[in-house]
Structure formats: C-alpha cells, structure tokens
N, C-alpha and C positions, 0 to 999 in steps of 0.2 A: 559609486553606489553599489552595494552588494544586494543580491537577491534574497529571497526567502525560501527555505526548504520547508515544505509542508509534508509531514510524514503521516500517512493514513494507516491506522492500525485497527485491529479488532479481530474477533473470532472468525474463523472460516465460516462462510455462509451468511455473514452479516450484510454483505453487499458492498464491500469496499470498492471493488472494481466498477460496479454499476454506478455508485455515487461519483467516483472519479470521472468516469466516462461522461456522465451527465454534465458535470462541470466543464469538462474539456469541450463538449459540444456547444455549450452556452458561451464560453469564453475563448473561442477558437484559437486565435493567435496571441492571446494574452497570457497563457500559462503553458508550461512544458510538462507533459506527463512522461515520466521516465519509463522506458520499456525495460523490463527486467530480463535477465538471463537466468534460465532455470534448467536443472538437469532432469527435465521431463519433456517428452515429445509434445509438440503443440497438437491440440485436437479442438474440435468445434465446441466442446463443453467447458473449456477452461480459458483463462485469460490469454490475451494475445501476448506472446513472449518469444524471445529468442531461446533456442534450445542448444545445449551443449552436452556432450557425454561427460560423465564424471571426470575422466582423465583430461579432457579438453578444458573443462571448467577449472580444474586444479592448476593447469598450465597458465590459463588466463589470469588466475588469481596471483600466481607467482610472478607473472609479468607486469603486475600492477594495472591491469585493465579495469579493475572495479574500484569505485569510490567506497563502496560498502559491500560486504558479502556475509552470508550466514547460512546455517543449516536449520531446516525445520521440516517435519513430517517425512524424514528420510530423503529429502532433496536438498540441493544446494541452490542458493539464490544469489544474484549479484546485480548491482546497479553500476552502469558504465561510468568510468572516470570522466567522461565528457560532460556530466552534469555539473562539474565544477566550473566549466566554461560558462554554462548558462547562468549559474549563480554569480560569477564574476561580472557578467554583463547585466546584472540587476533583474533577472527574470524570477518569476515565481515558479519553483520546481516542485512537482507533486509526485510522490512515490508511495506505493503500497508496500509496507514493511511489516515484518514480524515484530511483535512486542518485545521479544527476547533481544533484538538488536538495538533497542532504544539507547542503552548506555553507550554503545559504540557510536551511534548516530550523534548523540548529544556531545560526545567528546570531540567529534570531528566538526560538527555544525552546532555550536552552542546556542545559537538563536533560532534553531528549528522550532516550528510549531507542530505539536502533536495533535492530531484529530482522531478520536476513537469513534468508529462506526459500530453501533451495536444493533441488536434486534432481540426480540423475545425468543427464549430458548426453543419453543416449539416451532417457530418460524425458521430458525437456523437449522434445526434438525430436518425439517421438510425440504429446505433448499439444498442441504448437503445430500440428502437421499435422492433428490431430483437430478443431481449432477451425475449420479451413477458411477462415481469413481471409487467410493468406499462402501463397505457393508456396515451393518449396525454397530458392530464393536468398534470399528475405526471411527465412525461418526461419534460415538460416545467418548472415545479418547480425545478426539479433536475438541469436543465441547468442554471437556474437563481441563484441557491444557491451559486455558486462560486464567484459571483460578489464582495462580501465584504471581502474576505480573503486577509490578508497581509502576503506575504511570505518573509522569510529572504532574504537579498540582495545577499547572497551567493548561492541561489537556482540555480540549474542547470536545464535548460529546455530542454525537448526532445519532438519534434513534432512527433506524431504517426498518422498523417493523411494519410500516404502512406503505402507502403508495410511494414509488421512487421519487416522484417530483417533489414531495414534501421534504425528504432528506436531501435530495439533490439541490433544491432551491436554498436550503439552509447553508449547504456547503458553498454554493455560488455566492451567497451574500457574504460569507466569511472571506472568500477570495477577493470579492469586489472591494471589501474593506482594506485588505492587504494591498491591493492594487490602487487603492484610492480612487475607485470608479464610482459614479453615482449609481444608486440602487435601481 
C-alpha cells in the first residue's frame, strides 16, 4: 500500500501551518507532518523549520537530499527525501507547499491531494502585519502573488477566516476520511 501526500497551499497569512498543526495534534501518530528546510533563520514568529544557508541548501539540493525544492519570497524551501519512505510505508504525509511548486509535486506524486487554506483578504493582511517580518509594500506583494496560480480541479478548499477549530476540524475530518477512521 502506498501513502497519501497531502499538499497544503494558500496565501501567506491564511493559516496553513496553524491548520496543519491543529490536525497533527488531533491525529498524533496517524499522520506525518513534513518539516521543511528553509534558507531563513528560525525565529519565534515563523514556522518551525530546519535552516540552511543558501550555499548549504544548494549543496543539499545537488546531493539529492530533497524530494521537492522551490524558491518563493526570496528564499529556498525543501522537503526531505525521507518523506518517500513514509509514503512507501502507507502513511499520510502533510506538507506546506508553495502553489508554484504544484506542477512539480503532481509530476512526482500524481495522486497527491491538494488542500487550499484561504482567509478573507483583510484577515490575511492583519496576520501578515502581526508577524512583523514584512512592511506594507511586501505584504501587498505577497497578497497579490496568488492571483495567477491554477489549482487542480480536485483541490479541497478550507476557509480559515474564523476560529481555528472550525478550519482545523474540517481538515481533520478530511484526513480521517483518507485514513478511513471514524469521525
């Protein structure tokens, strides 16, 4: 049996990591949340990730250490090749991805499920401002970035404009269905 790759996409500030973490906490040992490698130092205000310098990231990429890698927002992102072992063992693997990498994802994992986490624009702007990493112009550019992406017709949409438990429980229900667990 092969596992299922669940790609969580959506605009910065929609709450992708929050929804993913909610599901991980509910389904503790039943799903694998992939830890990304990013060319950004870890800080308390961003996702929990492994950090590499741009040179070390390029070397890891050349050495085949990533199942997928991409660039977004001036940074490099990678998913460790070990996720292939989890999929081979039949696990549900969840990763936060850029929408721009979806063609690459679907070429490598044709049965991947894409879940788009969205939120109202004013909520996204408020969340981005609250992170304190970008100024007004960068926030505007991030918000405009998603306009040109074409998502697969099978994409599941989850609105995270309200309380996290509403979006989180919808994602958990979807994962329970994939795992064939009772509600």
